[in-house]
TORGU-722243 format. One record per residue (C-alpha): residue in three letters; x, y, z. Coordinates in Angstrom, 3 decimals. Example, Ala and Ser with C-alpha at 12.3 -4.5 7.8 and 13.67 -1.06 7.14 Angstrom:
BEGIN
ALA/12.300/-4.500/7.800
SER/13.670/-1.060/7.140
//
This chain:
BEGIN
MET/18.645/-123.247/-4.355
ARG/15.125/-121.922/-3.932
ARG/14.879/-124.131/-0.864
LEU/17.843/-122.411/0.749
PHE/16.406/-119.007/-0.165
LEU/13.007/-119.911/1.315
LYS/14.581/-121.320/4.468
ILE/16.598/-118.160/5.068
PHE/13.763/-115.830/4.045
LEU/11.003/-117.531/6.033
SER/13.133/-118.081/9.138
PHE/14.320/-114.463/9.167
TRP/10.863/-113.129/8.375
GLY/9.190/-115.309/10.986
ALA/11.662/-114.198/13.629
GLN/11.391/-110.523/12.701
ALA/7.598/-110.631/12.491
LEU/7.381/-112.357/15.870
PHE/9.718/-109.831/17.448
THR/7.734/-106.947/15.935
VAL/4.347/-108.224/17.089
LEU/5.617/-109.051/20.568
ALA/7.279/-105.658/20.892
ILE/4.040/-103.886/19.930
LEU/1.873/-106.006/22.201
VAL/4.165/-105.881/25.211
THR/4.672/-102.140/24.863
MET/0.959/-101.487/24.691
ALA/0.187/-103.989/27.443
MET/2.568/-102.260/29.827
ARG/1.031/-98.835/29.154
PRO/-2.369/-98.620/30.958
ALA/-4.874/-96.122/29.655
ARG/-5.805/-93.209/31.902
GLU/-9.487/-93.801/31.325
VAL/-9.239/-97.394/32.590
SER/-7.175/-96.276/35.550
SER/-9.815/-93.709/36.492
ILE/-12.636/-96.248/36.119
GLU/-10.694/-98.783/38.178
ALA/-10.146/-96.199/40.937
LEU/-13.909/-95.469/41.129
GLN/-14.970/-99.125/41.351
PRO/-14.988/-99.294/45.215
LYS/-17.219/-96.159/45.318
TYR/-19.633/-97.609/42.761
LEU/-19.717/-100.890/44.664
ASN/-20.633/-99.130/47.915
GLU/-23.369/-97.146/46.224
ALA/-24.742/-100.252/44.511
VAL/-24.830/-102.209/47.797
ASP/-26.551/-99.292/49.566
ALA/-29.150/-99.090/46.800
TYR/-29.824/-102.809/47.049
GLN/-30.080/-102.788/50.813
ALA/-32.321/-99.742/50.815
GLY/-34.697/-100.524/47.935
GLY/-34.031/-104.061/46.813
VAL/-33.677/-105.175/43.201
GLU/-35.748/-102.341/41.725
LYS/-33.642/-99.585/43.207
LEU/-30.449/-101.496/42.314
ARG/-31.589/-101.720/38.688
ASP/-32.183/-97.982/38.565
TYR/-28.760/-97.281/40.020
LEU/-26.944/-99.657/37.664
HIS/-28.848/-98.255/34.691
ASN/-27.773/-94.715/35.552
LEU/-24.225/-95.933/36.138
SER/-24.160/-97.640/32.729
ASP/-25.341/-94.457/31.030
ALA/-22.628/-92.475/32.753
GLN/-19.794/-94.910/32.061
HIS/-20.998/-96.204/28.671
GLY/-20.480/-99.732/30.008
ARG/-22.739/-102.181/31.826
SER/-22.248/-103.239/35.502
VAL/-23.729/-106.178/37.429
LEU/-23.832/-106.736/41.211
PHE/-23.355/-110.267/42.565
ASN/-23.506/-111.907/45.973
GLU/-23.048/-115.524/47.063
GLN/-26.303/-116.597/45.371
GLY/-25.564/-114.959/42.032
ALA/-26.604/-111.845/40.114
LEU/-28.925/-109.452/41.996
THR/-30.454/-107.852/38.928
GLY/-33.374/-110.263/38.892
HIS/-32.814/-111.463/35.301
ALA/-30.227/-113.435/33.369
VAL/-26.937/-111.757/32.590
ARG/-24.431/-112.392/29.848
PRO/-22.008/-115.312/30.342
GLN/-18.902/-113.131/30.442
PHE/-20.168/-111.436/33.618
VAL/-20.708/-114.800/35.333
GLU/-17.310/-116.087/34.142
THR/-15.592/-112.978/35.515
MET/-17.460/-113.349/38.814
ASN/-16.381/-117.015/39.116
GLY/-12.767/-116.238/38.219
GLN/-12.936/-117.988/34.859
ARG/-12.014/-114.847/32.923
ARG/-9.022/-112.588/33.419
THR/-9.856/-109.028/34.334
ALA/-8.466/-105.938/32.604
ASP/-6.155/-105.121/35.502
THR/-4.049/-108.234/34.790
PHE/-1.573/-108.787/31.958
LEU/-3.299/-111.868/30.559
GLY/-6.617/-110.084/30.661
ARG/-5.266/-107.234/28.552
ILE/-4.355/-109.461/25.605
ASN/-8.022/-110.380/25.048
PRO/-9.638/-107.477/23.192
ARG/-13.221/-108.685/23.791
PHE/-15.325/-108.234/26.941
GLN/-12.738/-106.452/29.093
MET/-13.966/-106.579/32.671
LEU/-13.156/-105.130/36.072
LYS/-14.164/-106.823/39.331
THR/-14.356/-105.346/42.842
SER/-15.568/-107.124/46.001
MET/-16.539/-106.050/49.551
THR/-18.164/-107.544/52.667
PRO/-20.359/-105.000/54.538
SER/-21.886/-105.317/58.020
ASP/-24.681/-107.688/56.907
GLY/-22.074/-110.463/56.397
HIS/-22.726/-110.973/52.666
THR/-19.963/-110.654/50.053
TYR/-20.870/-108.369/47.184
THR/-18.997/-108.173/43.894
LEU/-19.403/-105.520/41.216
VAL/-18.431/-106.640/37.714
THR/-18.080/-103.784/35.246
GLU/-17.638/-104.047/31.500
LEU/-15.176/-101.526/30.112
PRO/-16.776/-99.153/27.621
ALA/-15.800/-99.350/23.993
GLY/-12.409/-97.795/23.424
GLN/-11.163/-98.308/26.977
ASN/-9.107/-101.435/26.365
PRO/-5.656/-100.648/27.770
MET/-4.105/-103.210/25.525
PHE/-5.548/-102.433/22.103
GLY/-6.624/-98.833/22.338
PRO/-9.817/-97.192/21.111
ASN/-9.929/-99.051/17.786
GLY/-9.294/-102.571/19.071
VAL/-6.372/-104.512/17.685
PRO/-3.653/-102.240/16.208
GLY/-3.872/-104.168/12.923
LEU/-2.346/-101.436/10.771
GLY/0.708/-101.132/12.988
ILE/1.230/-104.878/13.096
PHE/0.706/-105.177/9.308
ILE/3.228/-102.419/8.607
GLY/5.727/-104.020/10.998
VAL/5.336/-107.494/9.473
LEU/5.464/-106.155/5.891
THR/8.545/-104.048/6.565
SER/10.346/-106.952/8.229
GLY/9.371/-109.167/5.265
LEU/10.909/-106.762/2.746
VAL/14.098/-106.454/4.779
CYS/14.373/-110.238/5.176
TYR/13.658/-110.790/1.460
PHE/16.541/-108.615/0.314
LEU/18.769/-110.038/3.048
ALA/18.014/-113.610/1.928
LEU/18.525/-112.581/-1.712
PHE/21.865/-111.010/-0.837
LEU/23.015/-114.146/0.998
THR/21.853/-116.697/-1.585
SER/22.642/-114.940/-4.873
PRO/26.396/-115.770/-4.739
VAL/25.563/-119.386/-3.929
LEU/23.117/-119.461/-6.847
ARG/25.761/-118.092/-9.221
LEU/28.226/-120.622/-7.862
ARG/25.796/-123.484/-8.477
GLN/25.034/-122.351/-12.037
ALA/28.736/-122.034/-12.825
THR/29.365/-125.477/-11.324
GLN/26.653/-127.013/-13.499
LYS/28.109/-125.407/-16.625
LEU/31.598/-126.561/-15.676
ALA/30.339/-130.110/-15.098
ALA/28.604/-130.007/-18.509
GLY/31.923/-129.206/-20.199
ASP/31.778/-125.411/-20.420
LEU/35.223/-124.614/-19.073
SER/34.684/-120.873/-19.554
ALA/31.961/-120.803/-16.876
ARG/32.633/-118.386/-14.030
ALA/30.637/-117.400/-10.969
GLY/31.633/-113.720/-11.143
GLY/33.871/-113.748/-8.082
LYS/36.152/-110.923/-9.259
ALA/33.174/-108.591/-9.532
SER/31.768/-109.579/-6.140
PRO/32.104/-106.728/-3.674
GLY/33.152/-107.279/-0.102
GLY/35.511/-109.734/1.480
ASP/33.128/-112.058/3.296
GLU/33.527/-115.838/3.250
ILE/30.973/-116.438/0.486
SER/32.594/-113.874/-1.816
GLN/35.981/-115.436/-1.158
LEU/34.540/-118.865/-1.977
VAL/33.167/-117.561/-5.296
ARG/36.511/-115.984/-6.179
ASP/38.350/-119.193/-5.273
PHE/35.976/-121.148/-7.481
ASP/36.679/-118.845/-10.414
LEU/40.417/-119.270/-9.894
MET/39.971/-123.029/-9.783
ALA/37.838/-123.014/-12.948
GLU/40.390/-120.848/-14.723
GLN/43.211/-123.207/-13.768
ILE/41.191/-126.240/-14.887
GLU/40.472/-124.558/-18.222
LYS/44.160/-123.852/-18.748
LEU/45.170/-127.413/-17.891
VAL/42.496/-129.020/-20.075
ASN/43.258/-126.722/-23.002
ALA/46.959/-127.403/-22.632
GLN/46.297/-131.146/-22.563
SER/44.073/-130.893/-25.629
ARG/46.677/-128.866/-27.516
LEU/49.400/-131.312/-26.511
LEU/47.294/-134.263/-27.651
LYS/46.521/-132.594/-30.963
ASP/50.119/-131.507/-31.566
ILE/51.513/-134.931/-30.769
SER/48.988/-136.602/-33.058
HIS/49.864/-134.303/-35.936
GLU/53.601/-134.580/-35.346
LEU/53.464/-138.377/-35.251
ARG/51.678/-138.632/-38.558
SER/54.693/-137.444/-40.595
PRO/57.302/-139.896/-39.222
LEU/54.710/-142.661/-39.352
ALA/54.108/-141.992/-43.053
ARG/57.878/-142.066/-43.694
LEU/58.088/-145.285/-41.700
THR/55.445/-146.859/-43.935
VAL/57.376/-145.869/-47.073
ALA/60.623/-147.190/-45.598
LEU/58.864/-150.435/-44.711
GLU/57.737/-150.995/-48.304
LEU/61.257/-150.290/-49.565
ALA/62.675/-152.758/-47.056
ARG/60.288/-155.452/-48.268
GLN/61.491/-154.964/-51.826
ARG/65.187/-155.042/-50.931
THR/65.338/-157.846/-48.368
GLY/64.973/-161.576/-48.664
PRO/62.365/-163.969/-47.259
GLU/64.265/-164.360/-43.990
ALA/63.358/-160.776/-42.957
GLN/59.667/-160.944/-43.873
SER/58.504/-162.002/-40.393
ALA/60.203/-159.029/-38.791
LEU/58.828/-156.722/-41.456
GLU/55.300/-158.069/-40.956
ARG/55.633/-157.343/-37.248
ILE/56.778/-153.821/-38.014
SER/53.805/-153.402/-40.373
LEU/51.390/-154.629/-37.690
GLU/52.758/-152.250/-35.086
SER/52.745/-149.431/-37.642
SER/49.061/-150.088/-38.370
ARG/48.291/-150.065/-34.664
MET/50.176/-146.824/-34.276
ASN/48.263/-145.298/-37.178
GLU/44.966/-146.402/-35.628
LEU/46.018/-144.968/-32.272
ILE/46.920/-141.641/-33.825
GLY/43.577/-141.556/-35.618
SER/41.806/-142.191/-32.328
LEU/43.849/-139.484/-30.628
MET/42.921/-136.976/-33.310
THR/39.259/-137.939/-32.955
VAL/39.442/-137.382/-29.194
ALA/41.118/-134.021/-29.738
ARG/38.409/-133.010/-32.225
LEU/35.659/-134.053/-29.824
ASP/37.291/-132.110/-27.013
SER/36.936/-128.964/-29.100
GLY/33.127/-129.242/-28.758
ALA/30.162/-129.536/-31.084
GLY/31.299/-126.670/-33.299
GLY/33.232/-129.016/-35.591
LEU/30.339/-131.421/-36.184
ARG/29.029/-131.784/-39.724
LYS/25.354/-132.305/-38.959
ALA/23.036/-133.873/-41.506
PRO/19.945/-136.124/-41.479
VAL/21.028/-139.662/-40.639
GLN/19.119/-142.963/-40.603
LEU/20.630/-144.822/-37.667
GLU/19.148/-148.164/-38.700
ALA/21.248/-148.118/-41.881
ILE/24.429/-147.398/-39.922
ILE/23.623/-150.154/-37.411
GLU/23.049/-152.722/-40.179
GLU/26.333/-151.792/-41.852
VAL/28.262/-151.916/-38.582
ALA/26.682/-155.286/-37.733
ARG/27.711/-156.761/-41.115
ASP/31.294/-155.566/-40.756
ALA/31.535/-156.787/-37.170
ALA/30.036/-160.162/-38.089
PHE/32.669/-160.603/-40.816
GLU/35.508/-159.804/-38.383
ALA/34.025/-162.033/-35.649
GLN/34.200/-165.135/-37.865
ALA/37.807/-165.614/-36.835
ARG/36.597/-166.477/-33.305
ASN/33.514/-168.383/-34.491
CYS/31.300/-165.565/-33.118
GLN/28.177/-164.027/-34.563
VAL/26.683/-160.543/-34.542
GLU/22.914/-160.250/-34.761
ALA/21.071/-156.947/-35.200
GLU/17.379/-156.486/-34.373
ILE/16.035/-153.158/-35.600
LEU/12.426/-152.539/-34.587
ASP/11.818/-148.957/-35.769
GLU/13.075/-146.286/-38.084
LEU/15.555/-144.077/-36.273
PRO/16.052/-140.685/-37.963
VAL/18.519/-138.381/-36.232
VAL/20.498/-135.268/-37.090
GLY/24.240/-135.444/-36.574
ASP/27.657/-136.252/-37.937
PRO/27.312/-139.560/-39.844
ALA/30.973/-140.546/-39.518
LEU/31.052/-139.741/-35.820
LEU/27.815/-141.614/-35.110
ARG/29.112/-144.629/-37.010
SER/32.329/-144.513/-35.024
ALA/30.402/-144.306/-31.744
ILE/28.272/-147.387/-32.524
GLU/31.124/-149.299/-34.152
ASN/33.405/-148.856/-31.137
VAL/30.793/-150.373/-28.833
VAL/30.077/-153.308/-31.178
ARG/33.773/-154.001/-31.760
ASN/34.417/-153.862/-28.040
ALA/31.636/-156.432/-27.552
THR/33.001/-158.783/-30.252
ARG/36.490/-158.418/-28.796
TYR/35.528/-159.556/-25.285
THR/32.612/-161.924/-25.900
GLY/33.298/-165.632/-25.432
ASP/34.362/-167.809/-28.348
GLY/31.408/-169.195/-30.265
THR/28.918/-166.744/-28.691
THR/26.675/-164.086/-30.205
VAL/26.736/-160.311/-29.808
ASN/23.213/-158.893/-29.898
ILE/22.325/-155.414/-31.158
ARG/18.795/-154.183/-30.484
ALA/17.631/-150.793/-31.776
GLU/14.226/-149.300/-31.123
ARG/12.381/-146.060/-30.514
SER/11.476/-144.903/-27.010
GLN/8.823/-142.272/-26.355
SER/8.624/-140.392/-23.040
GLY/6.092/-137.571/-23.282
ARG/7.194/-135.349/-26.154
LEU/10.761/-136.684/-26.021
ALA/11.506/-139.394/-28.597
GLU/14.827/-141.238/-28.416
ALA/16.667/-143.896/-30.346
VAL/17.749/-146.639/-27.934
ILE/20.581/-148.910/-29.059
ARG/21.518/-151.811/-26.775
VAL/24.617/-153.903/-27.423
SER/25.127/-156.990/-25.259
ASP/27.826/-159.646/-25.224
LEU/28.587/-162.840/-23.299
GLY/32.020/-161.883/-22.074
PRO/33.466/-161.613/-18.546
GLY/31.716/-158.314/-17.851
VAL/33.184/-155.369/-15.927
PRO/33.534/-154.844/-12.153
ASP/30.710/-152.664/-10.881
ASP/33.065/-149.948/-9.659
CYS/34.550/-149.655/-13.167
LEU/31.328/-149.285/-15.172
ASP/31.634/-145.495/-15.333
LYS/35.420/-145.471/-15.710
ILE/35.502/-147.509/-18.932
PHE/34.320/-144.403/-20.809
GLN/37.403/-142.437/-19.724
PRO/40.270/-142.067/-22.229
PHE/43.059/-144.658/-21.900
TYR/41.279/-146.470/-19.070
ARG/41.732/-150.242/-19.145
ILE/40.573/-152.633/-16.452
ASP/43.505/-154.971/-17.008
ASP/46.611/-153.860/-18.877
ALA/47.477/-157.439/-19.805
ARG/44.021/-158.068/-21.239
GLY/44.165/-154.732/-23.053
ARG/47.427/-155.663/-24.706
SER/46.146/-159.107/-25.704
THR/43.102/-157.632/-27.420
GLY/44.916/-154.691/-28.898
GLY/42.824/-152.085/-27.110
VAL/44.233/-148.820/-25.817
GLY/41.118/-147.527/-24.003
LEU/39.991/-144.900/-26.503
GLY/37.062/-146.561/-28.279
LEU/34.453/-146.207/-25.545
ALA/35.788/-142.754/-24.673
ILE/35.148/-141.654/-28.272
THR/31.664/-143.180/-28.069
ASP/30.855/-141.325/-24.872
GLN/32.020/-137.943/-26.161
ALA/30.387/-138.381/-29.569
VAL/27.032/-139.363/-28.083
ARG/27.104/-136.482/-25.616
LEU/27.880/-133.990/-28.387
HIS/24.725/-135.223/-30.115
GLY/22.647/-134.615/-26.985
GLY/22.465/-138.277/-25.972
SER/23.794/-140.493/-23.223
VAL/25.583/-143.817/-22.900
LYS/25.860/-146.200/-19.955
ALA/27.130/-149.691/-19.277
SER/25.780/-152.401/-16.972
ASN/26.504/-156.017/-16.180
LEU/23.801/-158.379/-17.451
PRO/22.158/-160.914/-15.100
GLU/22.976/-163.778/-17.479
GLY/26.596/-162.613/-17.732
GLY/28.394/-160.256/-20.039
LEU/28.262/-156.520/-20.532
GLY/25.422/-154.410/-21.886
VAL/25.929/-150.912/-23.309
GLU/22.952/-148.646/-23.934
ILE/23.148/-145.621/-26.243
ARG/20.350/-143.059/-26.295
LEU/20.123/-140.374/-28.987
PRO/17.339/-137.816/-29.519
LEU/15.291/-138.529/-32.620
GLN/14.486/-135.943/-35.268
LEU/10.805/-136.564/-36.029
VAL/9.538/-136.116/-39.585
GLY/6.889/-133.592/-38.561
ALA/9.399/-131.529/-36.648
THR/11.805/-131.615/-39.584
GLU/9.186/-130.437/-42.070
GLU/8.062/-127.685/-39.713
GLN/11.647/-126.557/-39.276
HIS/12.223/-126.427/-43.064
THR/8.959/-124.514/-43.529
THR/9.989/-121.950/-40.907
VAL/13.380/-121.470/-42.547
ALA/11.835/-121.109/-45.999
SER/9.336/-118.540/-44.857
//
């Protein structure tokens, strides 16, 4: 956003400063000074007198005349002919350059923009056939362009500074709604559905203000829809628990009152009831996570212990498919968070890996500490040797109820909530999770969680105690 502000501010300021300087220079350049005009009008007379002095008394008399003329005008003059200066000694380069036409004179526009060595040049050819040229340096303070004090620096500085202040507030006025809009968008993307850009309080009816107001209306509608969906999910989960409990009781009574011929049907009902109970539990977890981090029961947690326990449980379950689960823990991983939620997040990833890995293969869990500057993270990588996931679905598998293949989801018993719970749980703990296809085949899931260092923990307890 600062880039947009600087672009608007610098472009406006540059344009305004350029216009101001050009206006001052052009105005002053088009306004000749009366002193210069009077000196320019007397140049033919001075030239005649200088030529007469030279013809009558040579170089000596010419020097005396030019010296008196310089005292009267407060500016030096030099007489030239075809051979050069007639003063008998070297003259300054600017006089020669003016004589040869290499320097603009003060009676031209381009000559006026040069504040140094302003010159006037007048030529004549008397009866002796020679061409004489009188080059006169304007006295100090006679520059028609810049006035008696040279460059009008104070006027230009005031003009540039004033235009800069105007352009600064103009750029601030134009970019501040966009900045508020960007900040509100970032908060909304981070999950803060109450974020607003302040469109209702924005005065005026210009396009940017209308855009901010439309954004606030959109954010308000999104908040209502998401809250309604969360309430619906929570209400349905709670309402289903009661009939499911009654169904479980009725199932046990049916087992006691029926013969062996009905046991297969009752076992199927029990299996589906267990799946329904698991689904409702997952739904309630999603609803709790949607409510934010306020419901987390944070406590010091050793992740390596949770990973070892999850690996043992997953290895026991994977025996049915002749699969193994191996855990490699390289460092101690202390974090602060909800132990049950962190266990659920890791367990969902490991169970998903054991569910889709090939028969007779191994699921690998690698946990280690990663240090980047002052940021220390626990990195947990879970890899399997299954079919992997299409590249365009790697981000979607963390969405609730998303399944790549409905048939495969039904065969494995998944409903698409496990990885969604993992993603939300990890994010509520300030971490991140991502999936990628491995070069050797299979899927790899990486979980990153911020570590709570021992020194930082002790310092925090000391601060609280004091």
